[in-house]
C-alpha positions as CSV (number, residue, x, y, z in Angstrom):
1,M,41.3,-51.7,-17.9
2,K,40.3,-51.8,-13.9
3,D,41.4,-48.2,-13.8
4,R,39.4,-47.4,-16.8
5,S,36.1,-48.8,-15.2
6,T,36.7,-46.9,-12.0
7,I,37.1,-43.7,-13.8
8,L,33.8,-44.2,-15.9
9,L,31.9,-45.2,-12.8
10,V,33.2,-41.8,-10.9
11,A,32.1,-39.8,-14.0
12,L,28.4,-41.7,-14.0
13,L,28.1,-40.7,-10.4
14,L,29.1,-36.8,-10.7
15,S,26.6,-36.9,-13.6
16,G,23.7,-38.1,-11.4
17,V,24.8,-35.7,-8.7
18,L,24.6,-32.8,-11.1
19,M,21.2,-34.0,-12.5
20,V,19.7,-34.0,-8.9
21,W,21.3,-30.8,-8.1
22,Q,19.6,-29.0,-11.0
23,A,16.2,-30.8,-10.2
24,C,16.2,-29.3,-6.9
25,A,17.3,-25.7,-7.9
26,S,14.9,-23.0,-6.5
27,P,12.1,-21.9,-8.9
28,E,12.6,-18.5,-7.5
29,E,16.2,-18.2,-9.1
30,D,16.0,-20.6,-12.2
31,D,12.6,-20.1,-13.6
32,P,12.2,-16.8,-15.4
33,G,8.6,-17.0,-15.1
34,A,5.9,-17.1,-18.1
35,G,5.8,-13.4,-19.1
36,T,2.0,-13.4,-20.2
37,C,-0.5,-15.3,-17.9
38,D,-4.0,-16.4,-17.6
39,P,-6.1,-14.5,-15.1
40,A,-8.5,-17.4,-14.6
41,K,-5.7,-19.6,-13.1
42,G,-4.5,-16.8,-10.6
43,D,-0.7,-17.0,-10.3
44,A,-0.2,-20.6,-11.6
45,D,1.4,-19.1,-15.0
46,C,3.9,-17.2,-12.9
47,N,6.8,-18.2,-10.5
48,Y,6.9,-17.7,-6.8
49,V,8.4,-14.1,-6.9
50,E,5.7,-12.9,-9.4
51,Y,2.0,-12.7,-9.7
52,C,-0.5,-12.2,-12.7
53,A,-1.4,-8.7,-13.2
54,E,-3.8,-6.6,-15.5
55,V,-1.3,-4.3,-17.5
56,D,-2.4,-1.2,-19.8
57,V,-1.1,-1.8,-23.5
58,V,0.9,1.6,-24.6
59,D,2.1,2.8,-27.7
60,G,5.7,4.0,-28.5
61,S,5.4,7.0,-26.5
62,G,4.0,5.5,-23.5
63,F,0.6,6.6,-23.5
64,P,-2.2,3.9,-23.1
65,T,-4.0,2.5,-26.3
66,G,-7.2,1.3,-24.3
67,D,-6.3,-2.4,-24.7
68,V,-5.3,-4.6,-21.7
69,K,-3.0,-8.1,-21.3
70,Y,-1.8,-10.0,-18.5
71,E,1.6,-10.5,-17.4
72,C,3.5,-12.0,-14.6
73,I,4.9,-8.8,-12.7
74,L,7.6,-9.1,-10.1
75,R,6.4,-8.8,-6.4
76,D,7.4,-6.1,-4.1
77,T,10.1,-7.2,-1.5
78,C,9.1,-6.4,2.0
79,S,10.1,-6.8,5.9
80,Y,8.4,-9.6,7.8
81,D,8.7,-7.8,11.0
82,I,7.2,-4.6,10.1
83,Q,4.9,-5.7,7.4
84,D,5.5,-2.9,5.1
85,C,3.4,-3.9,1.7
86,A,0.5,-1.9,0.6
87,I,-2.8,-1.9,2.3
88,G,-4.4,-5.1,1.2
89,W,-1.4,-7.1,0.7
90,Y,1.0,-8.8,3.8
91,C,4.8,-9.8,3.9
92,S,5.4,-13.5,3.6
93,E,8.3,-14.6,6.0
94,D,10.8,-15.0,3.1
95,G,10.2,-11.1,2.1
96,Y,7.7,-11.1,-0.8
97,C,4.2,-8.9,-0.9
98,F,1.2,-11.2,-1.6
99,K,-2.5,-9.9,-1.8
100,G,-4.9,-10.7,0.9
101,T,-4.6,-11.7,4.6
102,A,-1.6,-13.3,6.1
103,P,-2.6,-17.0,6.7
104,Q,-0.7,-17.3,10.0
105,P,-3.8,-15.4,12.0
106,D,-6.2,-17.9,10.5
107,N,-4.0,-21.2,11.7
108,N,-3.6,-19.5,15.0
109,Q,-7.6,-19.0,15.4
110,Q,-8.3,-22.7,14.8
111,P,-6.9,-24.1,18.0
112,D,-9.2,-21.3,19.5
113,D,-12.3,-22.5,17.7
114,T,-11.8,-26.1,18.8
115,T,-11.4,-24.9,22.3
116,D,-14.5,-23.0,22.6
117,T,-16.6,-25.8,21.0
118,A,-15.2,-28.2,23.6
119,L,-15.7,-26.2,26.6
120,P,-19.5,-26.2,26.4
121,D,-19.4,-29.9,26.3
122,T,-18.3,-30.0,29.8
123,A,-20.4,-29.3,33.2
124,I,-18.5,-26.0,34.1
125,P,-19.9,-23.7,31.6
126,D,-23.2,-25.0,32.3
127,T,-23.3,-23.9,35.7
128,A,-21.3,-20.9,35.2
129,Q,-22.9,-19.1,32.4
130,P,-26.4,-18.6,33.9
131,D,-24.6,-17.1,36.9
132,E,-22.8,-14.6,34.5
133,D,-25.9,-14.1,32.5
134,T,-27.9,-12.9,35.6
135,A,-25.1,-10.8,37.3
136,M,-23.8,-9.1,34.4
137,P,-26.5,-7.6,32.5
138,D,-28.0,-6.3,35.9
139,T,-24.6,-4.4,36.8
140,A,-22.4,-4.1,33.5
141,Q,-24.7,-3.4,30.6
142,P,-26.2,-0.3,32.0
143,D,-22.7,1.0,32.8
144,T,-21.3,0.3,29.4
145,D,-24.3,1.8,27.7
146,T,-24.1,4.9,29.4
147,V,-20.2,5.0,29.3
148,Q,-19.0,4.2,25.9
149,P,-21.2,6.4,23.8
150,D,-20.3,9.5,26.0
151,E,-16.5,9.0,25.6
152,T,-16.3,7.8,22.1
153,V,-18.4,10.8,20.4
154,P,-16.4,13.8,22.0
155,D,-13.2,12.0,21.3
156,T,-14.1,11.8,17.7
157,D,-15.4,15.4,17.5
158,T,-12.6,17.3,19.6
159,T,-9.5,15.4,17.8
160,G,-7.6,18.1,15.7
161,V,-8.7,17.7,12.4
162,T,-12.1,16.2,11.7
163,L,-12.7,13.6,8.9
164,D,-14.4,16.3,7.0
165,F,-10.8,17.7,6.3
166,S,-10.1,19.8,3.2
167,E,-7.2,21.7,2.2
168,D,-6.7,24.0,-1.1
169,F,-3.5,25.8,0.3
170,E,-5.0,29.2,-0.3
171,S,-3.8,30.0,3.3
172,G,-0.2,28.7,2.6
173,S,1.3,25.8,4.4
174,D,0.5,26.3,8.0
175,K,-1.2,22.7,8.5
176,W,1.6,20.9,6.9
177,T,5.3,20.2,7.4
178,L,7.2,20.6,4.7
179,E,10.5,18.7,4.3
180,G,13.5,18.8,1.7
181,I,12.0,20.1,-1.9
182,W,8.0,20.5,-1.2
183,Q,7.0,24.0,-1.6
184,V,3.5,25.6,-1.4
185,G,2.5,28.6,-3.6
186,T,1.9,29.7,-7.3
187,P,3.9,27.5,-9.8
188,S,6.0,29.5,-12.6
189,D,6.7,25.9,-14.2
190,G,5.3,22.6,-14.6
191,P,1.4,23.3,-14.6
192,L,1.5,27.2,-14.5
193,G,-1.3,27.2,-12.2
194,C,-3.2,25.3,-9.8
195,H,-6.2,23.1,-9.8
196,G,-8.4,25.7,-7.9
197,G,-7.3,28.9,-6.6
198,T,-3.8,30.3,-6.9
199,N,-1.9,28.0,-4.5
200,C,-1.0,24.6,-4.7
201,A,1.8,22.3,-3.2
202,G,4.7,21.0,-5.5
203,T,8.1,19.5,-5.8
204,N,9.7,22.7,-7.2
205,L,7.6,25.6,-8.0
206,S,9.9,27.1,-10.4
207,G,11.6,24.1,-12.4
208,N,12.5,20.3,-12.2
209,Y,12.9,18.6,-9.2
210,P,16.3,17.2,-8.4
211,D,17.8,13.8,-8.7
212,S,18.1,11.5,-5.7
213,T,15.8,13.1,-3.3
214,V,13.5,11.7,-0.8
215,A,11.0,14.4,0.8
216,K,7.6,14.5,2.8
217,M,4.8,16.9,3.1
218,V,3.2,15.9,6.2
219,L,-0.2,17.0,7.7
220,A,0.8,18.4,11.1
221,Q,-2.6,17.0,13.1
222,Q,-4.0,13.9,13.6
223,V,-7.2,13.0,11.7
224,T,-9.8,10.5,13.7
225,I,-11.7,8.1,11.4
226,P,-15.0,7.3,12.9
227,T,-16.1,3.5,12.7
228,S,-19.6,4.9,11.6
229,I,-18.3,6.0,8.2
230,M,-19.0,3.3,5.4
231,E,-16.2,4.1,3.1
232,P,-13.8,6.9,4.1
233,V,-11.7,8.0,1.8
234,I,-8.8,10.5,0.8
235,R,-9.1,12.3,-2.5
236,F,-7.1,15.1,-4.3
237,Y,-6.2,16.3,-7.6
238,A,-2.2,16.0,-8.9
239,Y,-0.4,17.4,-11.9
240,V,1.9,14.3,-12.8
241,H,5.0,14.7,-14.8
242,S,7.9,12.8,-13.6
243,E,10.5,10.0,-14.9
244,G,8.9,6.5,-15.3
245,T,5.7,4.5,-16.6
246,Q,3.3,2.2,-15.2
247,M,5.7,-0.5,-15.8
248,G,8.5,0.9,-13.9
249,M,8.3,4.1,-11.8
250,M,11.5,5.6,-11.3
251,D,10.3,9.1,-9.7
252,Y,7.0,9.0,-7.9
253,V,4.7,10.2,-5.0
254,E,3.2,7.7,-2.3
255,V,0.7,8.7,0.1
256,L,1.7,7.2,3.6
257,V,-1.1,6.6,6.2
258,R,0.5,6.4,9.9
259,K,-1.3,5.2,13.1
260,S,-0.2,7.0,16.2
261,V,1.8,3.8,17.2
262,D,3.7,3.7,14.0
263,N,6.5,5.5,12.5
264,W,6.9,6.7,8.8
265,D,9.0,3.9,7.7
266,S,6.4,1.3,8.8
267,A,3.5,3.5,7.9
268,A,1.0,2.2,5.5
269,K,0.9,3.1,1.7
270,A,-2.7,3.9,0.1
271,V,-3.7,2.0,-2.7
272,F,-5.4,3.9,-5.2
273,T,-8.9,2.9,-6.1
274,I,-9.4,6.0,-8.5
275,A,-6.6,7.1,-10.8
276,D,-6.0,7.8,-14.4
277,T,-4.8,4.8,-16.6
278,G,-0.9,4.9,-16.5
279,L,-0.1,7.3,-13.9
280,T,0.0,4.4,-10.9
281,D,2.3,1.3,-10.8
282,N,1.0,-1.7,-12.1
283,A,2.4,-3.9,-9.3
284,T,0.8,-2.2,-6.1
285,K,-1.3,0.8,-7.1
286,T,0.5,3.1,-4.4
287,K,3.1,5.0,-6.8
288,I,2.0,8.1,-8.6
289,G,4.2,9.0,-11.7
290,G,4.5,8.9,-15.2
291,N,3.4,11.8,-17.8
292,G,-0.2,13.0,-17.4
293,G,-0.4,15.1,-20.5
294,G,-0.1,18.5,-19.1
295,T,-3.5,18.5,-17.0
296,W,-5.0,17.5,-13.6
297,H,-6.2,14.2,-12.6
298,L,-8.4,12.8,-9.8
299,F,-6.8,10.5,-7.4
300,E,-8.7,8.4,-4.5
301,A,-7.9,5.7,-2.0
302,S,-9.7,4.0,0.5
303,L,-9.1,4.8,4.3
304,T,-11.6,1.9,5.4
305,P,-8.6,-0.2,7.2
306,F,-8.1,2.6,9.8
307,K,-11.5,3.0,10.9
308,G,-11.6,3.7,14.8
309,E,-7.8,5.0,14.3
310,S,-6.2,8.4,14.9
311,I,-4.0,8.8,11.5
312,Q,-1.5,11.1,10.2
313,I,-1.2,11.7,6.2
314,A,1.9,12.3,4.5
315,F,3.2,12.6,0.8
316,R,6.4,11.3,0.3
317,F,8.1,12.0,-3.0
318,T,11.2,9.8,-4.2
319,S,13.5,10.2,-7.2
320,D,16.3,8.3,-8.6
321,E,19.8,9.3,-9.6
322,F,19.1,9.8,-13.1
323,T,16.7,12.0,-15.3
324,N,14.3,14.4,-13.8
325,A,11.1,16.4,-15.0
326,P,9.0,19.1,-13.7
327,G,7.5,17.2,-10.8
328,I,4.3,16.2,-9.1
329,Y,1.8,19.0,-7.7
330,I,-1.1,18.2,-5.5
331,D,-4.0,20.6,-4.5
332,D,-7.8,20.3,-3.3
333,I,-7.2,17.4,-0.6
334,E,-10.4,16.1,0.9
335,L,-10.5,13.4,3.7
336,H,-14.6,12.4,4.0
């Protein structure tokens, strides 16, 4: 009887441990998410690895019906060290993209603010500040006023390509470095013509693009984005016919924006603010793909985060190991 009671006690203890373990399981692994969500609640209806996003309702053929719904979408994974999320997003320490600005810089600034407010309470700033005010304006300000405008304006005007850059490819690919499958010329497949003129760039001018490929078309020169421009943008037209939909882009083009101190792996991905419904991914609005119905479509992305920077632009095409299609063509690019 005693042995039987001992066995029963051990069983009860093991059952309690199992219940505690299940209660503490990570919501990231066990919670499948709510599926649909209420945008008024933010991401509250979704689990940690998802966020609430507006999704276009499509018919059985994959074309949009004009209606929208809200669903929990998986977040992009990323590298915290290189911060490779799309513009307007940041990478958390555990490797997921969140929209907005990382909270860490804000936390770091708080001690600085308290230090700054404490300094005027002491006697040192009160006696030192008048000395700086009388010395600095007389000697430093005139030098700053005469030097900075003279140095900055000529640099912007003389850097390789100005912000008023345009490309119609009528003179060929002389401004670009073409890697892999990218070609410039007159297409004999896909759109069977360009958006303007006779030349454009495409993933294959005479047939479908191949599976399992990554290829870039890189603007060879740098572009300087002046700080005086209110809303600098990149704008272009694209013919789009690739595998995938807005819910899942398998074959797609991204526009990479690289600062002079970056490499292409850490380059930012342009977020499209103007794009036809269904031709960008729902998650980040950085991937162009799907079926555009045989016509050319306008795409536009903001370059505001790069004011005061010298940048390079690249169009990067990626395809998976399965189905291919006529591809993606680019024409009439403008930076202004």
